[in-house]
C-alpha positions as CSV (number, residue, x, y, z in Angstrom):
1,P,122.5,87.4,107.8
2,L,121.4,86.0,104.5
3,T,117.9,85.2,105.8
4,D,117.3,88.9,106.7
5,G,118.1,89.9,103.1
6,Y,115.8,87.1,101.7
7,A,113.0,88.3,104.0
8,A,113.5,91.9,102.9
9,V,113.5,91.1,99.2
10,T,110.5,88.8,99.4
11,G,108.6,91.4,101.4
12,E,109.4,94.0,98.7
13,I,108.2,91.6,96.0
14,R,105.0,90.8,97.9
15,T,104.2,94.5,98.4
16,L,104.8,95.2,94.7
17,T,102.8,92.2,93.3
18,E,99.9,92.8,95.7
19,R,99.7,96.5,94.5
20,L,99.8,95.4,90.9
21,K,97.1,92.8,91.5
22,Q,94.8,95.3,93.1
23,E,95.4,97.5,90.0
24,G,94.6,94.6,87.7
25,R,98.1,94.6,86.2
26,R,100.9,92.1,85.9
27,L,104.6,92.7,85.8
28,A,107.3,92.1,83.2
29,M,110.9,91.3,84.4
30,W,113.9,92.2,82.3
31,G,116.8,89.8,82.8
32,A,116.7,86.1,82.0
33,S,119.7,85.4,84.2
34,H,120.4,83.1,87.2
35,Q,119.5,86.0,89.5
36,G,116.2,86.6,87.8
37,F,115.3,82.9,87.6
38,T,116.1,82.5,91.3
39,L,114.1,85.5,92.3
40,A,111.1,84.4,90.2
41,S,111.0,80.9,91.6
42,T,111.8,81.5,95.3
43,S,110.0,84.8,96.1
44,G,106.6,84.1,94.5
45,L,107.4,86.7,91.8
46,G,107.0,84.2,89.0
47,E,103.3,83.9,89.7
48,S,102.8,87.6,89.0
49,L,105.0,87.8,85.9
50,A,103.4,88.1,82.4
51,Y,106.8,87.4,80.9
52,I,110.6,87.8,81.2
53,I,112.3,90.1,78.7
54,D,115.8,89.4,77.5
55,S,117.8,90.7,74.5
56,A,119.7,87.4,73.9
57,P,118.1,85.6,71.0
58,F,119.0,82.2,72.2
59,K,116.9,82.7,75.4
60,Q,113.8,84.0,73.6
61,G,111.0,81.5,72.9
62,R,112.0,79.4,76.0
63,F,110.7,79.3,79.5
64,A,112.3,80.1,82.8
65,P,113.3,77.1,84.9
66,A,111.0,76.4,87.9
67,S,108.6,79.3,87.3
68,H,108.0,78.4,83.6
69,V,107.5,82.1,82.7
70,P,108.0,82.7,78.9
71,I,111.1,84.6,77.8
72,V,110.5,87.1,75.1
73,A,112.4,89.7,73.0
74,P,112.3,93.4,74.1
75,D,110.0,94.1,71.1
76,H,107.3,91.9,72.8
77,Y,106.8,94.5,75.5
78,F,103.3,95.9,75.8
79,E,102.4,98.0,78.8
80,E,103.3,96.2,82.0
81,P,105.5,97.8,84.7
82,V,109.1,96.5,84.3
83,L,111.4,95.2,87.0
84,I,115.0,95.1,85.9
85,V,117.1,92.3,87.5
86,A,120.3,92.6,85.5
87,P,122.5,94.6,87.9
88,G,125.4,95.4,85.5
89,Y,123.0,96.7,82.9
90,T,120.3,98.5,84.9
91,D,121.0,102.0,83.6
92,E,121.4,100.8,80.0
93,I,118.1,98.8,80.1
94,A,116.2,101.6,81.7
95,G,117.4,103.9,79.0
96,I,116.3,101.5,76.3
97,I,112.8,101.2,77.9
98,K,112.4,105.0,78.2
99,T,113.6,105.6,74.7
100,K,111.7,102.9,73.0
101,F,108.5,102.8,74.9
102,G,108.2,106.3,76.5
103,A,108.7,108.0,79.8
104,G,105.3,106.8,81.1
105,V,106.5,103.2,81.7
106,E,106.9,102.3,85.3
107,V,110.5,101.0,85.6
108,M,112.0,99.5,88.8
109,T,115.1,97.7,89.7
110,L,116.2,95.4,92.5
111,R,118.9,97.1,94.6
112,T,120.4,94.7,97.2
113,N,117.3,94.2,99.4
114,R,114.8,96.8,98.1
115,I,112.9,97.7,94.9
116,E,113.8,101.1,93.6
117,Q,111.7,103.2,91.2
118,L,113.8,104.5,88.2
């Protein structure tokens, strides 16, 4: 059922954000979409996000609904681990991150009900 998927995703998010908190780090999320906004506001993820990255200029300089996390351009990226939540563009975005910012960046994506390291 849907509630099982929600519980699995929020559990994955909680595990990730708790690990990063212990390491003194925050997370960047790539994808200012309905899916990303929903995830940020309903899973507690928004509290751990430094910012949301999106390549669409009309989204940049704004804030995500409900979580109020700032939306920035890809060039704003610093050093945070990145969670990609743009399912149709995951491989493309991961390639951009690795090419532009180096192979040392921790890149993850949300796959159905789990977070996967890329």
